[in-house]
C-alpha positions in Angstrom: -136.4 -19.7 -19.0 -132.7 -20.1 -19.9 -130.7 -16.9 -20.5 -129.0 -16.4 -23.9 -125.6 -16.8 -22.4 -126.5 -20.3 -21.0 -128.3 -21.5 -24.0 -125.9 -23.7 -26.1 -128.1 -23.2 -29.3 -127.5 -19.5 -29.1 -123.8 -19.5 -28.0 -122.7 -22.2 -30.5 -125.4 -22.9 -33.1 -123.0 -24.7 -35.5 -122.5 -27.5 -33.0 -126.1 -27.5 -31.6 -128.1 -27.5 -34.9 -127.9 -29.9 -37.8 -127.4 -28.7 -41.4 -131.1 -28.5 -42.3 -131.9 -26.6 -39.1 -129.1 -24.1 -39.8 -130.3 -23.7 -43.4 -133.9 -23.2 -42.3 -132.9 -20.7 -39.7 -131.0 -18.6 -42.2 -133.7 -18.9 -44.8 -136.4 -17.7 -42.4 -134.2 -14.7 -41.6 -133.4 -13.9 -45.2 -136.6 -14.6 -47.1 -140.2 -13.4 -46.8 -141.8 -15.9 -49.2 -143.1 -18.8 -47.1 -145.8 -21.4 -47.7 -146.8 -24.9 -46.6 -146.7 -27.9 -48.9 -147.8 -31.5 -48.3 -144.3 -32.5 -47.2 -143.3 -29.5 -45.1 -142.6 -25.8 -45.8 -141.0 -23.7 -48.5 -139.1 -20.7 -47.2 -137.5 -18.8 -50.1 -135.7 -21.3 -52.2 -135.3 -23.7 -49.3 -137.6 -26.7 -48.4 -137.9 -27.7 -44.8 -139.7 -30.6 -43.2 -142.3 -30.2 -40.5 -139.9 -31.8 -38.0 -137.2 -29.2 -38.8 -139.5 -26.2 -38.1 -140.9 -27.9 -35.0 -137.4 -28.4 -33.6 -136.6 -24.8 -34.2 -139.8 -23.8 -32.4 -139.0 -26.1 -29.4 -135.5 -24.6 -29.1 -137.1 -21.2 -29.0 -135.5 -19.9 -32.2 -138.7 -19.5 -34.3 -142.2 -18.4 -33.5 -145.4 -18.1 -35.6 -146.8 -20.2 -38.4 -146.3 -20.2 -42.1 -146.6 -17.8 -43.9 -145.5 -15.7 -40.9 -142.5 -17.5 -39.4 -140.3 -15.1 -37.5 -137.1 -15.4 -35.6 -137.1 -14.8 -31.9 -134.3 -12.7 -30.3 -132.4 -16.0 -29.6 -133.0 -17.0 -33.3 -131.6 -13.7 -34.5 -128.5 -14.0 -32.4 -128.0 -17.7 -33.5 -128.4 -16.7 -37.2 -125.9 -13.9 -36.8 -123.4 -16.3 -35.3 -123.9 -18.7 -38.1 -123.3 -16.0 -40.7 -120.2 -14.4 -39.2 -117.6 -17.0 -40.4 -118.7 -16.5 -44.0 -118.4 -12.7 -43.8 -114.9 -13.0 -42.2 -113.7 -15.2 -45.0 -114.4 -12.6 -47.7 
């Protein structure tokens, strides 16, 4: 297992994740309403494809299945790092 400090997804998620993966990660952190559809998943107001959620699972950022997707510790750290620039700009 790779430590958090050596995992590029955790240390720099903005470069390692594409836009839909970043949005899905933040939506899983912020919203509890989750359900499956024919084309993927709905998490809060955000729609994600099966491939997006699968990639987050492979990277070790998300565990569980809809309706109980949860962030792992690495996922929480990555989501916090994604959110920091917005809070600093306020």
